[in-house]
BALOBA-1460 file (C-alpha; in Angstrom, 3 decimals):
// residues 207
<rec num="1" residu="m" x="10.931" y="-1.168" z="33.521"/>
<rec num="2" residu="k" x="9.233" y="-3.466" z="36.078"/>
<rec num="3" residu="k" x="5.897" y="-1.801" z="37.046"/>
<rec num="4" residu="i" x="5.281" y="-1.408" z="32.854"/>
<rec num="5" residu="f" x="5.682" y="-4.994" z="32.904"/>
<rec num="6" residu="t" x="3.345" y="-5.286" z="35.742"/>
<rec num="7" residu="v" x="0.349" y="-2.707" z="33.925"/>
<rec num="8" residu="l" x="1.230" y="-5.085" z="30.722"/>
<rec num="9" residu="f" x="0.340" y="-8.650" z="32.898"/>
<rec num="10" residu="v" x="-3.042" y="-6.685" z="34.789"/>
<rec num="11" residu="a" x="-3.608" y="-5.794" z="31.427"/>
<rec num="12" residu="a" x="-3.614" y="-9.000" z="29.456"/>
<rec num="13" residu="v" x="-4.986" y="-10.858" z="32.558"/>
<rec num="14" residu="m" x="-8.007" y="-8.812" z="32.332"/>
<rec num="15" residu="v" x="-8.819" y="-9.446" z="28.747"/>
<rec num="16" residu="a" x="-8.292" y="-13.175" z="29.067"/>
<rec num="17" residu="m" x="-11.315" y="-13.263" z="31.871"/>
<rec num="18" residu="p" x="-14.625" y="-15.403" z="31.258"/>
<rec num="19" residu="a" x="-16.266" y="-13.364" z="29.327"/>
<rec num="20" residu="q" x="-19.471" y="-13.634" z="32.062"/>
<rec num="21" residu="a" x="-17.172" y="-11.380" z="33.934"/>
<rec num="22" residu="q" x="-16.718" y="-8.795" z="31.734"/>
<rec num="23" residu="l" x="-18.123" y="-6.024" z="29.200"/>
<rec num="24" residu="v" x="-16.321" y="-5.879" z="26.044"/>
<rec num="25" residu="k" x="-16.692" y="-2.837" z="23.846"/>
<rec num="26" residu="f" x="-14.975" y="-2.114" z="20.597"/>
<rec num="27" residu="g" x="-15.075" y="1.216" z="18.843"/>
<rec num="28" residu="v" x="-13.541" y="4.336" z="17.220"/>
<rec num="29" residu="r" x="-10.726" y="6.515" z="18.576"/>
<rec num="30" residu="g" x="-8.975" y="9.775" z="17.642"/>
<rec num="31" residu="g" x="-8.159" y="13.015" z="18.033"/>
<rec num="32" residu="l" x="-5.813" y="15.743" z="18.276"/>
<rec num="33" residu="n" x="-2.118" y="16.087" z="19.939"/>
<rec num="34" residu="v" x="0.056" y="18.773" z="20.472"/>
<rec num="35" residu="s" x="3.717" y="17.445" z="20.879"/>
<rec num="36" residu="s" x="7.193" y="19.481" z="22.001"/>
<rec num="37" residu="m" x="10.406" y="18.018" z="22.263"/>
<rec num="38" residu="k" x="12.932" y="18.344" z="24.869"/>
<rec num="39" residu="f" x="16.599" y="18.046" z="24.393"/>
<rec num="40" residu="n" x="19.323" y="16.804" z="26.832"/>
<rec num="41" residu="e" x="20.970" y="20.139" z="26.380"/>
<rec num="42" residu="s" x="19.851" y="23.884" z="25.281"/>
<rec num="43" residu="v" x="22.422" y="23.894" z="22.000"/>
<rec num="44" residu="f" x="19.062" y="22.699" z="19.701"/>
<rec num="45" residu="e" x="15.563" y="24.385" z="19.849"/>
<rec num="46" residu="s" x="12.013" y="23.114" z="19.310"/>
<rec num="47" residu="s" x="8.637" y="24.426" z="19.801"/>
<rec num="48" residu="n" x="4.777" y="22.701" z="19.890"/>
<rec num="49" residu="k" x="3.586" y="21.574" z="16.954"/>
<rec num="50" residu="a" x="-0.103" y="19.947" z="16.225"/>
<rec num="51" residu="g" x="-0.841" y="16.450" z="14.832"/>
<rec num="52" residu="w" x="-3.809" y="13.835" z="14.437"/>
<rec num="53" residu="f" x="-4.393" y="9.830" z="15.288"/>
<rec num="54" residu="i" x="-7.189" y="7.538" z="14.710"/>
<rec num="55" residu="g" x="-7.718" y="3.953" z="15.097"/>
<rec num="56" residu="p" x="-9.835" y="0.943" z="16.557"/>
<rec num="57" residu="t" x="-9.880" y="0.865" z="20.417"/>
<rec num="58" residu="l" x="-11.128" y="-1.988" z="22.586"/>
<rec num="59" residu="q" x="-12.424" y="-1.887" z="26.227"/>
<rec num="60" residu="v" x="-12.501" y="-3.971" z="28.794"/>
<rec num="61" residu="s" x="-14.539" y="-3.159" z="32.106"/>
<rec num="62" residu="l" x="-14.696" y="-5.399" z="34.969"/>
<rec num="63" residu="p" x="-17.951" y="-5.343" z="37.281"/>
<rec num="64" residu="i" x="-15.844" y="-4.833" z="40.733"/>
<rec num="65" residu="g" x="-15.094" y="-1.487" z="40.992"/>
<rec num="66" residu="g" x="-15.005" y="-0.042" z="38.474"/>
<rec num="67" residu="l" x="-11.738" y="-1.512" z="37.164"/>
<rec num="68" residu="g" x="-10.939" y="-2.179" z="33.237"/>
<rec num="69" residu="a" x="-8.264" y="-1.739" z="30.435"/>
<rec num="70" residu="d" x="-8.217" y="-0.973" z="27.330"/>
<rec num="71" residu="i" x="-6.140" y="-1.182" z="24.208"/>
<rec num="72" residu="s" x="-5.742" y="0.483" z="20.758"/>
<rec num="73" residu="a" x="-4.025" y="0.693" z="17.796"/>
<rec num="74" residu="f" x="-3.703" y="4.065" z="16.375"/>
<rec num="75" residu="y" x="-2.216" y="5.717" z="13.351"/>
<rec num="76" residu="d" x="-0.387" y="8.802" z="14.460"/>
<rec num="77" residu="q" x="1.086" y="11.651" z="13.058"/>
<rec num="78" residu="k" x="3.142" y="14.150" z="14.462"/>
<rec num="79" residu="n" x="4.515" y="17.378" z="13.295"/>
<rec num="80" residu="l" x="7.772" y="18.420" z="15.198"/>
<rec num="81" residu="e" x="9.824" y="21.391" z="14.670"/>
<rec num="82" residu="v" x="13.448" y="21.121" z="15.275"/>
<rec num="83" residu="n" x="15.445" y="24.755" z="15.003"/>
<rec num="84" residu="d" x="12.658" y="26.283" z="12.560"/>
<rec num="85" residu="e" x="12.536" y="22.607" z="10.600"/>
<rec num="86" residu="s" x="9.381" y="20.810" z="10.612"/>
<rec num="87" residu="v" x="10.160" y="16.905" z="10.821"/>
<rec num="88" residu="k" x="6.716" y="14.764" z="10.290"/>
<rec num="89" residu="q" x="6.799" y="11.559" z="12.087"/>
<rec num="90" residu="k" x="4.330" y="9.033" z="11.105"/>
<rec num="91" residu="s" x="3.822" y="6.340" z="13.597"/>
<rec num="92" residu="i" x="1.657" y="3.252" z="14.637"/>
<rec num="93" residu="v" x="1.184" y="3.447" z="18.399"/>
<rec num="94" residu="v" x="-0.408" y="0.682" z="20.357"/>
<rec num="95" residu="p" x="-1.126" y="2.408" z="23.962"/>
<rec num="96" residu="v" x="-2.255" y="-0.280" z="26.595"/>
<rec num="97" residu="n" x="-4.228" y="1.467" z="29.570"/>
<rec num="98" residu="v" x="-5.375" y="0.196" z="33.304"/>
<rec num="99" residu="r" x="-8.814" y="2.318" z="33.640"/>
<rec num="100" residu="w" x="-10.894" y="3.411" z="36.505"/>
<rec num="101" residu="k" x="-14.312" y="4.591" z="35.936"/>
<rec num="102" residu="f" x="-17.198" y="5.900" z="38.538"/>
<rec num="103" residu="g" x="-20.111" y="7.597" z="38.163"/>
<rec num="104" residu="l" x="-23.836" y="7.049" z="37.049"/>
<rec num="105" residu="g" x="-23.346" y="3.250" z="36.386"/>
<rec num="106" residu="s" x="-22.932" y="2.798" z="32.279"/>
<rec num="107" residu="m" x="-24.515" y="5.965" z="31.501"/>
<rec num="108" residu="a" x="-22.592" y="8.623" z="32.530"/>
<rec num="109" residu="g" x="-19.140" y="8.933" z="34.645"/>
<rec num="110" residu="i" x="-15.810" y="9.888" z="34.395"/>
<rec num="111" residu="y" x="-12.502" y="7.859" z="34.313"/>
<rec num="112" residu="l" x="-8.814" y="7.755" z="34.886"/>
<rec num="113" residu="a" x="-6.234" y="5.903" z="32.870"/>
<rec num="114" residu="a" x="-2.526" y="4.759" z="32.941"/>
<rec num="115" residu="g" x="-0.339" y="2.853" z="31.192"/>
<rec num="116" residu="p" x="2.389" y="2.203" z="28.666"/>
<rec num="117" residu="q" x="2.449" y="2.808" z="24.902"/>
<rec num="118" residu="f" x="4.404" y="1.401" z="22.184"/>
<rec num="119" residu="g" x="5.124" y="3.219" z="19.054"/>
<rec num="120" residu="f" x="6.605" y="2.320" z="15.695"/>
<rec num="121" residu="n" x="7.681" y="4.503" z="12.920"/>
<rec num="122" residu="v" x="6.252" y="3.649" z="9.702"/>
<rec num="123" residu="g" x="7.160" y="7.155" z="7.484"/>
<rec num="124" residu="d" x="11.014" y="8.889" z="7.052"/>
<rec num="125" residu="d" x="12.905" y="7.967" z="9.485"/>
<rec num="126" residu="y" x="15.831" y="10.648" z="8.352"/>
<rec num="127" residu="f" x="15.771" y="14.375" z="7.911"/>
<rec num="128" residu="s" x="18.375" y="16.947" z="6.567"/>
<rec num="129" residu="w" x="18.707" y="20.599" z="6.031"/>
<rec num="130" residu="t" x="20.768" y="23.533" z="6.326"/>
<rec num="131" residu="d" x="19.489" y="25.943" z="8.707"/>
<rec num="132" residu="m" x="19.672" y="29.845" z="9.113"/>
<rec num="133" residu="h" x="23.192" y="30.161" z="10.839"/>
<rec num="134" residu="g" x="24.696" y="27.699" z="7.958"/>
<rec num="135" residu="y" x="24.829" y="24.548" z="9.701"/>
<rec num="136" residu="n" x="24.154" y="21.107" z="7.819"/>
<rec num="137" residu="d" x="21.325" y="19.228" z="10.490"/>
<rec num="138" residu="t" x="20.039" y="16.020" z="10.494"/>
<rec num="139" residu="f" x="17.439" y="14.155" z="12.978"/>
<rec num="140" residu="q" x="18.053" y="10.491" z="13.281"/>
<rec num="141" residu="m" x="14.500" y="9.016" z="14.164"/>
<rec num="142" residu="k" x="14.349" y="5.878" z="16.096"/>
<rec num="143" residu="k" x="12.151" y="3.106" z="14.511"/>
<rec num="144" residu="s" x="10.138" y="2.273" z="18.017"/>
<rec num="145" residu="n" x="9.879" y="4.083" z="20.922"/>
<rec num="146" residu="l" x="8.108" y="3.749" z="24.323"/>
<rec num="147" residu="s" x="6.468" y="6.301" z="26.195"/>
<rec num="148" residu="l" x="3.708" y="6.562" z="29.223"/>
<rec num="149" residu="n" x="0.283" y="7.740" z="29.257"/>
<rec num="150" residu="l" x="-1.717" y="9.615" z="31.794"/>
<rec num="151" residu="g" x="-5.100" y="10.336" z="31.394"/>
<rec num="152" residu="a" x="-8.503" y="10.982" z="32.061"/>
<rec num="153" residu="g" x="-11.919" y="12.110" z="30.706"/>
<rec num="154" residu="a" x="-15.812" y="11.132" z="30.973"/>
<rec num="155" residu="y" x="-18.390" y="8.672" z="29.076"/>
<rec num="156" residu="i" x="-21.585" y="10.252" z="28.400"/>
<rec num="157" residu="t" x="-23.692" y="7.519" z="27.054"/>
<rec num="158" residu="k" x="-23.180" y="3.586" z="26.525"/>
<rec num="159" residu="h" x="-21.472" y="5.177" z="23.163"/>
<rec num="160" residu="v" x="-19.224" y="8.233" z="23.345"/>
<rec num="161" residu="e" x="-16.354" y="8.764" z="25.432"/>
<rec num="162" residu="v" x="-14.115" y="12.001" z="25.431"/>
<rec num="163" residu="g" x="-10.901" y="12.557" z="26.582"/>
<rec num="164" residu="f" x="-7.779" y="14.298" z="27.437"/>
<rec num="165" residu="a" x="-4.339" y="12.477" z="28.219"/>
<rec num="166" residu="y" x="-0.447" y="13.354" z="28.528"/>
<rec num="167" residu="n" x="2.003" y="11.011" z="27.046"/>
<rec num="168" residu="i" x="5.608" y="11.018" z="28.543"/>
<rec num="169" residu="g" x="8.715" y="10.154" z="26.520"/>
<rec num="170" residu="l" x="10.601" y="7.423" z="28.077"/>
<rec num="171" residu="g" x="13.111" y="6.917" z="25.745"/>
<rec num="172" residu="k" x="14.818" y="9.071" z="23.226"/>
<rec num="173" residu="t" x="12.761" y="10.323" z="19.902"/>
<rec num="174" residu="g" x="16.026" y="10.895" z="17.871"/>
<rec num="175" residu="e" x="19.339" y="12.444" z="17.231"/>
<rec num="176" residu="v" x="20.087" y="15.618" z="16.059"/>
<rec num="177" residu="n" x="23.783" y="16.734" z="14.660"/>
<rec num="178" residu="a" x="24.608" y="19.907" z="13.365"/>
<rec num="179" residu="l" x="27.733" y="20.051" z="11.443"/>
<rec num="180" residu="s" x="29.734" y="23.375" z="10.548"/>
<rec num="181" residu="l" x="32.906" y="24.098" z="9.129"/>
<rec num="182" residu="i" x="35.566" y="25.305" z="11.125"/>
<rec num="183" residu="e" x="39.098" y="26.928" z="10.382"/>
<rec num="184" residu="g" x="41.559" y="25.080" z="8.505"/>
<rec num="185" residu="g" x="38.462" y="22.942" z="6.530"/>
<rec num="186" residu="n" x="38.101" y="20.974" z="9.805"/>
<rec num="187" residu="s" x="34.391" y="20.515" z="10.584"/>
<rec num="188" residu="n" x="32.403" y="20.674" z="13.977"/>
<rec num="189" residu="t" x="29.711" y="18.429" z="14.959"/>
<rec num="190" residu="t" x="27.374" y="19.033" z="17.780"/>
<rec num="191" residu="k" x="25.286" y="16.238" z="18.811"/>
<rec num="192" residu="d" x="22.144" y="15.822" z="20.958"/>
<rec num="193" residu="n" x="19.399" y="13.314" z="22.118"/>
<rec num="194" residu="t" x="15.645" y="14.467" z="22.443"/>
<rec num="195" residu="k" x="12.530" y="13.317" z="23.786"/>
<rec num="196" residu="a" x="8.985" y="14.082" z="22.678"/>
<rec num="197" residu="n" x="5.948" y="14.522" z="25.203"/>
<rec num="198" residu="t" x="2.640" y="15.150" z="23.984"/>
<rec num="199" residu="w" x="-1.436" y="16.487" z="24.995"/>
<rec num="200" residu="q" x="-4.190" y="14.417" z="23.407"/>
<rec num="201" residu="i" x="-7.374" y="15.244" z="22.942"/>
<rec num="202" residu="s" x="-9.316" y="12.369" z="21.837"/>
<rec num="203" residu="a" x="-13.054" y="11.449" z="20.993"/>
<rec num="204" residu="a" x="-14.287" y="7.952" z="21.005"/>
<rec num="205" residu="y" x="-17.583" y="6.116" z="19.732"/>
<rec num="206" residu="f" x="-18.208" y="2.797" z="20.771"/>
<rec num="207" residu="f" x="-20.658" y="0.067" z="18.820"/>
């Protein structure tokens, strides 16, 4: 957690520096993501599902050492799957990354990026269904979550950038419960927490 706050502080300092010492670009970024959920135990099953995201982005570049930062606000839709049941997560996500780029000046090159991402659920947060074994399953999604971005990419003009990232969940995405009836009319509940990790491919256009 201390490292995360350090990254946030560095990004904030970069944004707050005098205008003559930085290059600020505004744009739009969008892309596709493929999410997979990992459970604490092997009671439940999941598979990879595709989704998408889009929203405004701001990039700050420093004239020294290729360092910079970016911050974005995306509408993000992930399609998850638990025990063959589809669960749709709709969120506003705010990634804050420290960047290092190197290459042919401002026209072309590659970059590395890393930083925290904050997610806020804006869709349904409770799902229930009956699975193929007759269990009454529920999925309770958290209203907010924290994850870590690790990414790289290329800028091919002053206006266009493409990249990929791996987003690692640092906290639980939600809790799954499976309720079944046992002998004597009693019930048995199986619980498990899950984290969602996501591969992302994106493209950005800067004005």
